[in-house]
PyMOL Python script that loads the backbone (N, CA, C, O; Angstrom):
from pymol import cmd

cmd.read_pdbstr("""\
ATOM      1  N   MET A   1     -63.407 -79.244 239.864  1.00  0.00           N
ATOM      2  CA  MET A   1     -62.264 -78.867 239.056  1.00  0.00           C
ATOM      3  C   MET A   1     -62.187 -78.947 237.984  1.00  0.00           C
ATOM      4  O   MET A   1     -63.217 -79.438 237.522  1.00  0.00           O
ATOM      5  N   ILE A   2     -61.053 -78.582 236.837  1.00  0.00           N
ATOM      6  CA  ILE A   2     -60.982 -78.917 235.776  1.00  0.00           C
ATOM      7  C   ILE A   2     -59.694 -79.668 235.427  1.00  0.00           C
ATOM      8  O   ILE A   2     -58.649 -79.437 236.036  1.00  0.00           O
ATOM      9  N   TYR A   3     -59.794 -80.750 234.244  1.00  0.00           N
ATOM     10  CA  TYR A   3     -58.601 -81.894 234.157  1.00  0.00           C
ATOM     11  C   TYR A   3     -58.395 -81.183 232.504  1.00  0.00           C
ATOM     12  O   TYR A   3     -59.163 -80.498 231.828  1.00  0.00           O
ATOM     13  N   THR A   4     -57.084 -81.670 232.255  1.00  0.00           N
ATOM     14  CA  THR A   4     -56.662 -81.300 231.122  1.00  0.00           C
ATOM     15  C   THR A   4     -56.671 -83.035 230.350  1.00  0.00           C
ATOM     16  O   THR A   4     -56.670 -84.083 230.997  1.00  0.00           O
ATOM     17  N   CYS A   5     -56.676 -82.941 229.213  1.00  0.00           N
ATOM     18  CA  CYS A   5     -56.864 -84.209 228.225  1.00  0.00           C
ATOM     19  C   CYS A   5     -55.140 -84.787 228.351  1.00  0.00           C
ATOM     20  O   CYS A   5     -54.397 -83.852 228.053  1.00  0.00           O
ATOM     21  N   PRO A   6     -54.494 -85.840 228.646  1.00  0.00           N
ATOM     22  CA  PRO A   6     -52.917 -85.933 228.549  1.00  0.00           C
ATOM     23  C   PRO A   6     -52.879 -86.667 227.188  1.00  0.00           C
ATOM     24  O   PRO A   6     -51.834 -87.141 226.743  1.00  0.00           O
ATOM     25  N   VAL A   7     -54.217 -86.747 226.466  1.00  0.00           N
ATOM     26  CA  VAL A   7     -53.666 -87.111 224.778  1.00  0.00           C
ATOM     27  C   VAL A   7     -53.464 -85.826 224.061  1.00  0.00           C
ATOM     28  O   VAL A   7     -52.361 -85.463 223.652  1.00  0.00           O
ATOM     29  N   CYS A   8     -54.413 -85.242 223.940  1.00  0.00           N
ATOM     30  CA  CYS A   8     -54.582 -83.820 223.130  1.00  0.00           C
ATOM     31  C   CYS A   8     -54.649 -82.371 224.014  1.00  0.00           C
ATOM     32  O   CYS A   8     -54.859 -81.227 223.610  1.00  0.00           O
ATOM     33  N   GLY A   9     -54.476 -82.706 224.911  1.00  0.00           N
ATOM     34  CA  GLY A   9     -54.377 -81.370 225.783  1.00  0.00           C
ATOM     35  C   GLY A   9     -55.730 -80.402 225.786  1.00  0.00           C
ATOM     36  O   GLY A   9     -55.714 -79.177 225.903  1.00  0.00           O
ATOM     37  N   PHE A  10     -56.767 -81.147 225.646  1.00  0.00           N
ATOM     38  CA  PHE A  10     -57.987 -80.364 225.672  1.00  0.00           C
ATOM     39  C   PHE A  10     -57.888 -80.313 227.201  1.00  0.00           C
ATOM     40  O   PHE A  10     -57.587 -81.240 227.952  1.00  0.00           O
ATOM     41  N   PRO A  11     -58.222 -78.958 227.538  1.00  0.00           N
ATOM     42  CA  PRO A  11     -58.218 -78.274 228.663  1.00  0.00           C
ATOM     43  C   PRO A  11     -59.339 -78.429 229.761  1.00  0.00           C
ATOM     44  O   PRO A  11     -59.130 -78.050 230.913  1.00  0.00           O
ATOM     45  N   SER A  12     -60.688 -79.068 229.326  1.00  0.00           N
ATOM     46  CA  SER A  12     -61.981 -78.782 230.213  1.00  0.00           C
ATOM     47  C   SER A  12     -62.384 -80.163 230.365  1.00  0.00           C
ATOM     48  O   SER A  12     -63.576 -80.143 230.058  1.00  0.00           O
ATOM     49  N   LEU A  13     -62.004 -81.601 230.726  1.00  0.00           N
ATOM     50  CA  LEU A  13     -62.567 -82.272 231.112  1.00  0.00           C
ATOM     51  C   LEU A  13     -63.006 -82.274 232.639  1.00  0.00           C
ATOM     52  O   LEU A  13     -62.292 -81.687 233.452  1.00  0.00           O
ATOM     53  N   ASP A  14     -63.830 -82.733 232.928  1.00  0.00           N
ATOM     54  CA  ASP A  14     -65.119 -83.038 234.298  1.00  0.00           C
ATOM     55  C   ASP A  14     -64.134 -83.726 235.164  1.00  0.00           C
ATOM     56  O   ASP A  14     -64.113 -83.320 236.326  1.00  0.00           O
ATOM     57  N   GLU A  15     -63.308 -84.683 234.853  1.00  0.00           N
ATOM     58  CA  GLU A  15     -63.196 -85.852 235.627  1.00  0.00           C
ATOM     59  C   GLU A  15     -61.627 -85.902 235.231  1.00  0.00           C
ATOM     60  O   GLU A  15     -61.136 -85.777 234.109  1.00  0.00           O
ATOM     61  N   LEU A  16     -60.950 -86.132 236.531  1.00  0.00           N
ATOM     62  CA  LEU A  16     -59.243 -86.922 236.626  1.00  0.00           C
ATOM     63  C   LEU A  16     -59.782 -87.824 235.472  1.00  0.00           C
ATOM     64  O   LEU A  16     -60.899 -88.340 235.488  1.00  0.00           O
ATOM     65  N   PRO A  17     -58.747 -87.976 234.335  1.00  0.00           N
ATOM     66  CA  PRO A  17     -58.565 -89.054 233.689  1.00  0.00           C
ATOM     67  C   PRO A  17     -58.838 -90.620 234.334  1.00  0.00           C
ATOM     68  O   PRO A  17     -59.644 -91.497 234.023  1.00  0.00           O
ATOM     69  N   ARG A  18     -57.778 -90.542 235.382  1.00  0.00           N
ATOM     70  CA  ARG A  18     -57.148 -91.979 236.030  1.00  0.00           C
ATOM     71  C   ARG A  18     -57.120 -91.394 237.555  1.00  0.00           C
ATOM     72  O   ARG A  18     -56.332 -90.554 237.989  1.00  0.00           O
ATOM     73  N   SER A  19     -58.134 -92.021 238.231  1.00  0.00           N
ATOM     74  CA  SER A  19     -57.948 -91.753 239.734  1.00  0.00           C
ATOM     75  C   SER A  19     -57.009 -92.224 240.606  1.00  0.00           C
ATOM     76  O   SER A  19     -56.484 -93.228 240.125  1.00  0.00           O
ATOM     77  N   GLU A  20     -56.710 -92.032 241.333  1.00  0.00           N
ATOM     78  CA  GLU A  20     -55.319 -92.223 242.464  1.00  0.00           C
ATOM     79  C   GLU A  20     -55.348 -93.689 242.161  1.00  0.00           C
ATOM     80  O   GLU A  20     -54.168 -93.992 241.987  1.00  0.00           O
ATOM     81  N   SER A  21     -55.895 -94.467 242.050  1.00  0.00           N
ATOM     82  CA  SER A  21     -55.719 -95.656 241.821  1.00  0.00           C
ATOM     83  C   SER A  21     -55.524 -96.431 241.131  1.00  0.00           C
ATOM     84  O   SER A  21     -55.107 -97.567 241.360  1.00  0.00           O
ATOM     85  N   GLY A  22     -55.877 -95.801 239.865  1.00  0.00           N
ATOM     86  CA  GLY A  22     -55.320 -96.250 238.691  1.00  0.00           C
ATOM     87  C   GLY A  22     -56.599 -96.354 237.805  1.00  0.00           C
ATOM     88  O   GLY A  22     -56.467 -96.849 236.686  1.00  0.00           O
ATOM     89  N   GLY A  23     -57.780 -95.944 238.201  1.00  0.00           N
ATOM     90  CA  GLY A  23     -58.740 -96.744 237.473  1.00  0.00           C
ATOM     91  C   GLY A  23     -59.424 -95.414 236.392  1.00  0.00           C
ATOM     92  O   GLY A  23     -59.310 -94.208 236.614  1.00  0.00           O
ATOM     93  N   GLY A  24     -59.934 -95.872 235.543  1.00  0.00           N
ATOM     94  CA  GLY A  24     -60.226 -95.007 234.325  1.00  0.00           C
ATOM     95  C   GLY A  24     -61.181 -94.196 234.564  1.00  0.00           C
ATOM     96  O   GLY A  24     -61.932 -94.781 235.345  1.00  0.00           O
ATOM     97  N   SER A  25     -61.601 -93.123 234.321  1.00  0.00           N
ATOM     98  CA  SER A  25     -63.144 -92.374 234.510  1.00  0.00           C
ATOM     99  C   SER A  25     -64.259 -92.903 233.602  1.00  0.00           C
ATOM    100  O   SER A  25     -65.278 -93.304 234.165  1.00  0.00           O
ATOM    101  N   TYR A  26     -64.193 -92.955 232.261  1.00  0.00           N
ATOM    102  CA  TYR A  26     -64.627 -93.633 231.808  1.00  0.00           C
ATOM    103  C   TYR A  26     -65.443 -92.327 230.961  1.00  0.00           C
ATOM    104  O   TYR A  26     -66.393 -92.542 230.210  1.00  0.00           O
ATOM    105  N   GLU A  27     -64.798 -90.737 231.276  1.00  0.00           N
ATOM    106  CA  GLU A  27     -65.186 -89.760 230.559  1.00  0.00           C
ATOM    107  C   GLU A  27     -64.370 -89.983 229.103  1.00  0.00           C
ATOM    108  O   GLU A  27     -63.209 -90.381 229.015  1.00  0.00           O
ATOM    109  N   ILE A  28     -65.400 -89.574 227.800  1.00  0.00           N
ATOM    110  CA  ILE A  28     -64.673 -89.312 226.865  1.00  0.00           C
ATOM    111  C   ILE A  28     -64.393 -87.921 226.387  1.00  0.00           C
ATOM    112  O   ILE A  28     -65.307 -87.104 226.273  1.00  0.00           O
ATOM    113  N   CYS A  29     -62.882 -87.575 226.045  1.00  0.00           N
ATOM    114  CA  CYS A  29     -62.769 -86.080 225.652  1.00  0.00           C
ATOM    115  C   CYS A  29     -63.771 -85.816 224.544  1.00  0.00           C
ATOM    116  O   CYS A  29     -64.219 -86.642 223.749  1.00  0.00           O
ATOM    117  N   PRO A  30     -63.984 -84.816 224.610  1.00  0.00           N
ATOM    118  CA  PRO A  30     -64.776 -84.558 223.500  1.00  0.00           C
ATOM    119  C   PRO A  30     -63.791 -83.766 222.396  1.00  0.00           C
ATOM    120  O   PRO A  30     -64.281 -83.317 221.360  1.00  0.00           O
ATOM    121  N   SER A  31     -62.912 -83.683 222.582  1.00  0.00           N
ATOM    122  CA  SER A  31     -62.052 -83.147 221.519  1.00  0.00           C
ATOM    123  C   SER A  31     -60.984 -84.254 220.450  1.00  0.00           C
ATOM    124  O   SER A  31     -60.597 -84.139 219.287  1.00  0.00           O
ATOM    125  N   CYS A  32     -60.775 -85.326 221.523  1.00  0.00           N
ATOM    126  CA  CYS A  32     -59.697 -86.867 220.356  1.00  0.00           C
ATOM    127  C   CYS A  32     -60.639 -87.598 220.434  1.00  0.00           C
ATOM    128  O   CYS A  32     -60.975 -88.274 219.462  1.00  0.00           O
ATOM    129  N   GLY A  33     -61.361 -87.650 221.717  1.00  0.00           N
ATOM    130  CA  GLY A  33     -62.599 -89.163 221.714  1.00  0.00           C
ATOM    131  C   GLY A  33     -61.853 -90.230 222.516  1.00  0.00           C
ATOM    132  O   GLY A  33     -62.199 -91.409 222.585  1.00  0.00           O
ATOM    133  N   PHE A  34     -60.681 -89.627 223.177  1.00  0.00           N
ATOM    134  CA  PHE A  34     -59.839 -90.839 224.066  1.00  0.00           C
ATOM    135  C   PHE A  34     -61.247 -91.047 225.104  1.00  0.00           C
ATOM    136  O   PHE A  34     -61.939 -90.064 225.371  1.00  0.00           O
ATOM    137  N   GLU A  35     -61.673 -92.791 225.795  1.00  0.00           N
ATOM    138  CA  GLU A  35     -62.400 -92.686 226.374  1.00  0.00           C
ATOM    139  C   GLU A  35     -61.380 -93.569 227.995  1.00  0.00           C
ATOM    140  O   GLU A  35     -61.080 -94.744 228.205  1.00  0.00           O
ATOM    141  N   PHE A  36     -61.195 -92.561 228.629  1.00  0.00           N
ATOM    142  CA  PHE A  36     -60.130 -93.195 229.911  1.00  0.00           C
ATOM    143  C   PHE A  36     -60.848 -94.493 230.760  1.00  0.00           C
ATOM    144  O   PHE A  36     -61.820 -94.485 231.515  1.00  0.00           O
ATOM    145  N   GLY A  37     -60.224 -95.280 230.449  1.00  0.00           N
ATOM    146  CA  GLY A  37     -60.736 -96.681 231.046  1.00  0.00           C
ATOM    147  C   GLY A  37     -61.206 -98.002 230.082  1.00  0.00           C
ATOM    148  O   GLY A  37     -61.258 -99.206 230.332  1.00  0.00           O
ATOM    149  N   TYR A  38     -61.511 -97.237 228.902  1.00  0.00           N
ATOM    150  CA  TYR A  38     -62.065 -98.141 227.717  1.00  0.00           C
ATOM    151  C   TYR A  38     -60.791 -97.781 226.848  1.00  0.00           C
ATOM    152  O   TYR A  38     -59.783 -98.475 226.987  1.00  0.00           O
ATOM    153  N   THR A  39     -60.797 -96.967 226.164  1.00  0.00           N
ATOM    154  CA  THR A  39     -59.976 -96.732 224.998  1.00  0.00           C
ATOM    155  C   THR A  39     -58.323 -97.413 225.179  1.00  0.00           C
ATOM    156  O   THR A  39     -57.678 -97.923 224.263  1.00  0.00           O
ATOM    157  N   ASP A  40     -57.865 -97.251 226.636  1.00  0.00           N
ATOM    158  CA  ASP A  40     -56.677 -97.520 226.852  1.00  0.00           C
ATOM    159  C   ASP A  40     -56.839 -99.149 227.281  1.00  0.00           C
ATOM    160  O   ASP A  40     -56.630-100.141 226.583  1.00  0.00           O
ATOM    161  N   ASP A  41     -57.253 -99.065 228.571  1.00  0.00           N
ATOM    162  CA  ASP A  41     -57.291-100.371 229.571  1.00  0.00           C
ATOM    163  C   ASP A  41     -58.193-101.791 227.880  1.00  0.00           C
ATOM    164  O   ASP A  41     -57.564-102.735 227.401  1.00  0.00           O
ATOM    165  N   ASP A  42     -59.201-101.509 227.593  1.00  0.00           N
ATOM    166  CA  ASP A  42     -60.011-102.047 226.819  1.00  0.00           C
ATOM    167  C   ASP A  42     -59.078-102.584 225.399  1.00  0.00           C
ATOM    168  O   ASP A  42     -58.486-103.626 225.116  1.00  0.00           O
ATOM    169  N   GLN A  43     -59.193-101.921 225.051  1.00  0.00           N
ATOM    170  CA  GLN A  43     -58.752-101.419 223.495  1.00  0.00           C
ATOM    171  C   GLN A  43     -57.090-101.490 223.006  1.00  0.00           C
ATOM    172  O   GLN A  43     -56.639-101.827 221.911  1.00  0.00           O
ATOM    173  N   GLY A  44     -56.427-101.081 224.136  1.00  0.00           N
ATOM    174  CA  GLY A  44     -54.792-101.401 224.289  1.00  0.00           C
ATOM    175  C   GLY A  44     -54.366 -99.823 223.822  1.00  0.00           C
ATOM    176  O   GLY A  44     -53.143 -99.867 223.961  1.00  0.00           O
ATOM    177  N   TYR A  45     -54.598 -98.843 223.480  1.00  0.00           N
ATOM    178  CA  TYR A  45     -54.166 -97.714 223.228  1.00  0.00           C
ATOM    179  C   TYR A  45     -53.316 -97.479 224.292  1.00  0.00           C
ATOM    180  O   TYR A  45     -53.497 -97.907 225.432  1.00  0.00           O
ATOM    181  N   SER A  46     -52.180 -96.645 223.838  1.00  0.00           N
ATOM    182  CA  SER A  46     -51.723 -95.652 224.651  1.00  0.00           C
ATOM    183  C   SER A  46     -51.553 -94.222 224.629  1.00  0.00           C
ATOM    184  O   SER A  46     -51.618 -93.949 223.430  1.00  0.00           O
ATOM    185  N   TYR A  47     -51.411 -93.382 225.132  1.00  0.00           N
ATOM    186  CA  TYR A  47     -51.833 -92.634 225.245  1.00  0.00           C
ATOM    187  C   TYR A  47     -51.369 -91.708 223.938  1.00  0.00           C
ATOM    188  O   TYR A  47     -52.108 -90.977 223.279  1.00  0.00           O
ATOM    189  N   GLU A  48     -50.138 -91.906 223.769  1.00  0.00           N
ATOM    190  CA  GLU A  48     -49.243 -91.315 222.503  1.00  0.00           C
ATOM    191  C   GLU A  48     -49.726 -92.178 220.934  1.00  0.00           C
ATOM    192  O   GLU A  48     -49.686 -91.733 219.786  1.00  0.00           O
ATOM    193  N   GLN A  49     -50.178 -93.555 221.432  1.00  0.00           N
ATOM    194  CA  GLN A  49     -50.740 -93.693 219.886  1.00  0.00           C
ATOM    195  C   GLN A  49     -52.121 -93.712 219.802  1.00  0.00           C
ATOM    196  O   GLN A  49     -52.788 -94.064 218.829  1.00  0.00           O
ATOM    197  N   TRP A  50     -52.498 -93.328 220.837  1.00  0.00           N
ATOM    198  CA  TRP A  50     -54.145 -92.764 219.957  1.00  0.00           C
ATOM    199  C   TRP A  50     -53.700 -91.490 219.538  1.00  0.00           C
ATOM    200  O   TRP A  50     -54.060 -91.185 218.401  1.00  0.00           O
ATOM    201  N   ARG A  51     -52.924 -90.555 220.230  1.00  0.00           N
ATOM    202  CA  ARG A  51     -52.470 -89.033 219.833  1.00  0.00           C
ATOM    203  C   ARG A  51     -52.356 -89.255 218.275  1.00  0.00           C
ATOM    204  O   ARG A  51     -53.074 -88.712 217.435  1.00  0.00           O
ATOM    205  N   LYS A  52     -51.054 -90.386 217.967  1.00  0.00           N
ATOM    206  CA  LYS A  52     -50.740 -90.408 216.665  1.00  0.00           C
ATOM    207  C   LYS A  52     -52.078 -90.464 215.890  1.00  0.00           C
ATOM    208  O   LYS A  52     -52.372 -89.496 215.189  1.00  0.00           O
ATOM    209  N   VAL A  53     -52.750 -91.323 215.951  1.00  0.00           N
ATOM    210  CA  VAL A  53     -53.797 -91.470 215.540  1.00  0.00           C
ATOM    211  C   VAL A  53     -55.008 -90.491 214.806  1.00  0.00           C
ATOM    212  O   VAL A  53     -55.464 -90.373 213.669  1.00  0.00           O
ATOM    213  N   TRP A  54     -55.224 -89.929 216.006  1.00  0.00           N
ATOM    214  CA  TRP A  54     -56.239 -88.749 215.913  1.00  0.00           C
ATOM    215  C   TRP A  54     -55.360 -87.741 214.985  1.00  0.00           C
ATOM    216  O   TRP A  54     -55.918 -87.121 214.080  1.00  0.00           O
ATOM    217  N   ILE A  55     -53.743 -87.575 215.278  1.00  0.00           N
ATOM    218  CA  ILE A  55     -53.004 -86.374 214.436  1.00  0.00           C
ATOM    219  C   ILE A  55     -53.492 -86.587 213.026  1.00  0.00           C
ATOM    220  O   ILE A  55     -54.014 -85.806 212.231  1.00  0.00           O
ATOM    221  N   LYS A  56     -53.093 -88.201 212.916  1.00  0.00           N
ATOM    222  CA  LYS A  56     -52.718 -88.348 211.260  1.00  0.00           C
ATOM    223  C   LYS A  56     -54.591 -88.089 210.892  1.00  0.00           C
ATOM    224  O   LYS A  56     -54.764 -87.293 209.969  1.00  0.00           O
ATOM    225  N   LYS A  57     -55.611 -88.542 211.376  1.00  0.00           N
ATOM    226  CA  LYS A  57     -57.024 -88.169 210.888  1.00  0.00           C
ATOM    227  C   LYS A  57     -57.355 -86.668 210.796  1.00  0.00           C
ATOM    228  O   LYS A  57     -58.492 -86.351 210.444  1.00  0.00           O
ATOM    229  N   GLY A  58     -56.608 -85.894 211.036  1.00  0.00           N
ATOM    230  CA  GLY A  58     -56.310 -84.558 210.714  1.00  0.00           C
ATOM    231  C   GLY A  58     -57.225 -83.653 211.877  1.00  0.00           C
ATOM    232  O   GLY A  58     -57.934 -82.677 211.635  1.00  0.00           O
ATOM    233  N   MET A  59     -56.942 -84.375 213.363  1.00  0.00           N
ATOM    234  CA  MET A  59     -57.170 -83.590 214.297  1.00  0.00           C
ATOM    235  C   MET A  59     -58.296 -83.033 214.455  1.00  0.00           C
ATOM    236  O   MET A  59     -58.331 -81.875 214.873  1.00  0.00           O
ATOM    237  N   LYS A  60     -59.400 -83.691 214.173  1.00  0.00           N
ATOM    238  CA  LYS A  60     -61.035 -83.403 214.218  1.00  0.00           C
ATOM    239  C   LYS A  60     -61.879 -83.500 215.722  1.00  0.00           C
ATOM    240  O   LYS A  60     -61.406 -84.245 216.580  1.00  0.00           O
ATOM    241  N   TRP A  61     -62.931 -82.856 215.969  1.00  0.00           N
ATOM    242  CA  TRP A  61     -63.182 -82.662 216.647  1.00  0.00           C
ATOM    243  C   TRP A  61     -64.102 -83.778 217.166  1.00  0.00           C
ATOM    244  O   TRP A  61     -65.220 -83.852 216.656  1.00  0.00           O
ATOM    245  N   ARG A  62     -63.819 -84.495 217.950  1.00  0.00           N
ATOM    246  CA  ARG A  62     -64.572 -85.880 218.367  1.00  0.00           C
ATOM    247  C   ARG A  62     -66.215 -85.910 217.555  1.00  0.00           C
ATOM    248  O   ARG A  62     -66.512 -86.779 216.735  1.00  0.00           O
ATOM    249  N   ASN A  63     -66.984 -84.992 217.902  1.00  0.00           N
ATOM    250  CA  ASN A  63     -68.325 -85.124 217.614  1.00  0.00           C
ATOM    251  C   ASN A  63     -68.386 -84.842 216.205  1.00  0.00           C
ATOM    252  O   ASN A  63     -69.480 -85.131 215.720  1.00  0.00           O
ATOM    253  N   GLU A  64     -67.698 -84.453 215.546  1.00  0.00           N
ATOM    254  CA  GLU A  64     -67.556 -83.953 214.243  1.00  0.00           C
ATOM    255  C   GLU A  64     -67.917 -85.741 213.366  1.00  0.00           C
ATOM    256  O   GLU A  64     -68.296 -85.759 212.195  1.00  0.00           O
ATOM    257  N   GLU A  65     -67.828 -86.326 213.722  1.00  0.00           N
ATOM    258  CA  GLU A  65     -67.624 -88.052 213.236  1.00  0.00           C
ATOM    259  C   GLU A  65     -69.013 -88.403 213.577  1.00  0.00           C
ATOM    260  O   GLU A  65     -69.600 -89.294 212.963  1.00  0.00           O
ATOM    261  N   THR A  66     -69.625 -87.659 214.643  1.00  0.00           N
ATOM    262  CA  THR A  66     -70.952 -88.420 215.118  1.00  0.00           C
ATOM    263  C   THR A  66     -72.031 -87.221 215.109  1.00  0.00           C
ATOM    264  O   THR A  66     -73.080 -87.369 215.737  1.00  0.00           O
ATOM    265  N   GLY A  67     -71.810 -86.206 214.501  1.00  0.00           N
ATOM    266  CA  GLY A  67     -72.769 -85.005 213.936  1.00  0.00           C
ATOM    267  C   GLY A  67     -73.134 -84.496 215.489  1.00  0.00           C
ATOM    268  O   GLY A  67     -74.072 -83.700 215.546  1.00  0.00           O
ATOM    269  N   ILE A  68     -72.722 -84.736 216.311  1.00  0.00           N
ATOM    270  CA  ILE A  68     -73.476 -84.016 217.678  1.00  0.00           C
ATOM    271  C   ILE A  68     -72.363 -82.978 217.934  1.00  0.00           C
ATOM    272  O   ILE A  68     -71.149 -83.112 217.779  1.00  0.00           O
ATOM    273  N   GLY A  69     -73.031 -81.966 218.343  1.00  0.00           N
ATOM    274  CA  GLY A  69     -71.798 -80.939 218.712  1.00  0.00           C
ATOM    275  C   GLY A  69     -71.132 -80.558 217.878  1.00  0.00           C
ATOM    276  O   GLY A  69     -71.035 -81.127 216.790  1.00  0.00           O
ATOM    277  N   ASN A  70     -70.212 -78.977 218.360  1.00  0.00           N
ATOM    278  CA  ASN A  70     -69.395 -78.362 217.875  1.00  0.00           C
ATOM    279  C   ASN A  70     -68.357 -77.985 218.257  1.00  0.00           C
ATOM    280  O   ASN A  70     -68.341 -77.593 219.424  1.00  0.00           O
ATOM    281  N   PRO A  71     -67.455 -77.949 217.710  1.00  0.00           N
ATOM    282  CA  PRO A  71     -65.997 -77.739 218.869  1.00  0.00           C
ATOM    283  C   PRO A  71     -66.358 -76.002 219.044  1.00  0.00           C
ATOM    284  O   PRO A  71     -66.933 -75.288 218.222  1.00  0.00           O
ATOM    285  N   PRO A  72     -65.763 -75.584 220.513  1.00  0.00           N
ATOM    286  CA  PRO A  72     -65.739 -74.899 220.644  1.00  0.00           C
ATOM    287  C   PRO A  72     -65.427 -73.225 219.712  1.00  0.00           C
ATOM    288  O   PRO A  72     -64.534 -73.530 218.922  1.00  0.00           O
ATOM    289  N   PRO A  73     -65.740 -71.799 219.503  1.00  0.00           N
ATOM    290  CA  PRO A  73     -64.940 -71.243 218.563  1.00  0.00           C
ATOM    291  C   PRO A  73     -63.706 -70.714 218.591  1.00  0.00           C
ATOM    292  O   PRO A  73     -63.109 -70.103 217.704  1.00  0.00           O
ATOM    293  N   GLU A  74     -63.285 -71.071 219.962  1.00  0.00           N
ATOM    294  CA  GLU A  74     -61.743 -70.599 219.937  1.00  0.00           C
ATOM    295  C   GLU A  74     -60.867 -72.159 219.691  1.00  0.00           C
ATOM    296  O   GLU A  74     -59.665 -72.059 219.444  1.00  0.00           O
ATOM    297  N   TRP A  75     -61.368 -73.305 219.748  1.00  0.00           N
ATOM    298  CA  TRP A  75     -60.804 -74.581 219.746  1.00  0.00           C
ATOM    299  C   TRP A  75     -59.576 -74.547 218.613  1.00  0.00           C
ATOM    300  O   TRP A  75     -59.815 -74.274 217.437  1.00  0.00           O
ATOM    301  N   ASP A  76     -58.577 -74.776 218.975  1.00  0.00           N
ATOM    302  CA  ASP A  76     -57.135 -75.070 218.395  1.00  0.00           C
ATOM    303  C   ASP A  76     -56.430 -76.150 218.784  1.00  0.00           C
ATOM    304  O   ASP A  76     -55.591 -76.088 219.682  1.00  0.00           O
ATOM    305  N   PRO A  77     -56.724 -77.252 218.123  1.00  0.00           N
ATOM    306  CA  PRO A  77     -56.076 -78.372 218.710  1.00  0.00           C
ATOM    307  C   PRO A  77     -54.615 -78.523 218.372  1.00  0.00           C
ATOM    308  O   PRO A  77     -53.949 -79.422 218.886  1.00  0.00           O
ATOM    309  N   VAL A  78     -54.072 -77.608 217.464  1.00  0.00           N
ATOM    310  CA  VAL A  78     -52.125 -77.233 217.806  1.00  0.00           C
ATOM    311  C   VAL A  78     -51.853 -76.841 218.830  1.00  0.00           C
ATOM    312  O   VAL A  78     -50.925 -77.412 219.403  1.00  0.00           O
ATOM    313  N   LYS A  79     -52.514 -75.737 219.492  1.00  0.00           N
ATOM    314  CA  LYS A  79     -52.470 -74.932 220.838  1.00  0.00           C
ATOM    315  C   LYS A  79     -52.631 -75.862 221.916  1.00  0.00           C
ATOM    316  O   LYS A  79     -52.047 -75.757 222.995  1.00  0.00           O
ATOM    317  N   GLN A  80     -53.341 -76.669 221.643  1.00  0.00           N
ATOM    318  CA  GLN A  80     -53.574 -77.794 222.832  1.00  0.00           C
ATOM    319  C   GLN A  80     -52.615 -78.589 223.125  1.00  0.00           C
ATOM    320  O   GLN A  80     -52.150 -78.745 224.254  1.00  0.00           O
ATOM    321  N   LEU A  81     -52.150 -79.316 221.799  1.00  0.00           N
ATOM    322  CA  LEU A  81     -50.753 -80.336 222.088  1.00  0.00           C
ATOM    323  C   LEU A  81     -49.818 -79.712 222.441  1.00  0.00           C
ATOM    324  O   LEU A  81     -49.063 -80.227 223.265  1.00  0.00           O
ATOM    325  N   GLU A  82     -49.520 -78.230 221.877  1.00  0.00           N
ATOM    326  CA  GLU A  82     -48.446 -77.362 222.512  1.00  0.00           C
ATOM    327  C   GLU A  82     -48.733 -77.289 224.018  1.00  0.00           C
ATOM    328  O   GLU A  82     -47.662 -77.375 224.619  1.00  0.00           O
ATOM    329  N   GLY A  83     -49.698 -77.171 224.795  1.00  0.00           N
ATOM    330  CA  GLY A  83     -49.732 -76.856 226.135  1.00  0.00           C
ATOM    331  C   GLY A  83     -49.223 -78.059 226.579  1.00  0.00           C
ATOM    332  O   GLY A  83     -48.543 -77.741 227.555  1.00  0.00           O
ATOM    333  N   ILE A  84     -49.133 -79.580 226.398  1.00  0.00           N
ATOM    334  CA  ILE A  84     -48.627 -80.402 226.755  1.00  0.00           C
ATOM    335  C   ILE A  84     -47.389 -81.081 226.434  1.00  0.00           C
ATOM    336  O   ILE A  84     -46.869 -82.144 226.774  1.00  0.00           O
ATOM    337  N   GLY A  85     -47.012 -79.879 225.477  1.00  0.00           N
ATOM    338  CA  GLY A  85     -45.270 -80.109 225.417  1.00  0.00           C
ATOM    339  C   GLY A  85     -45.027 -81.212 224.305  1.00  0.00           C
ATOM    340  O   GLY A  85     -44.075 -81.987 224.216  1.00  0.00           O
ATOM    341  N   VAL A  86     -46.308 -81.061 223.347  1.00  0.00           N
ATOM    342  CA  VAL A  86     -46.333 -81.938 222.064  1.00  0.00           C
ATOM    343  C   VAL A  86     -46.385 -81.313 220.343  1.00  0.00           C
ATOM    344  O   VAL A  86     -46.402 -82.103 219.399  1.00  0.00           O
TER     345      VAL A  86
END
""", "prot")
cmd.dss("prot")
cmd.show_as("cartoon", "prot")
cmd.util.cbc("prot")
cmd.orient("prot")
């Protein structure tokens, strides 16, 4: 099954961001870099707070910062955000 990132709207997460019992998946969204269970639970960011930071930094593909990987050719962060009502 494929899941959507509740932070940035990336439509291809491999795991449910949070389990039914509430635990984070520890998957890192390749689009915004949010790690479910770490960025929120350990660092204290809400989805909204991280989204604001990501937008303020120019909505860059997470891996652009590390130099690993490139966004898919059709990647459109504005469209992603619209898909989750932002």
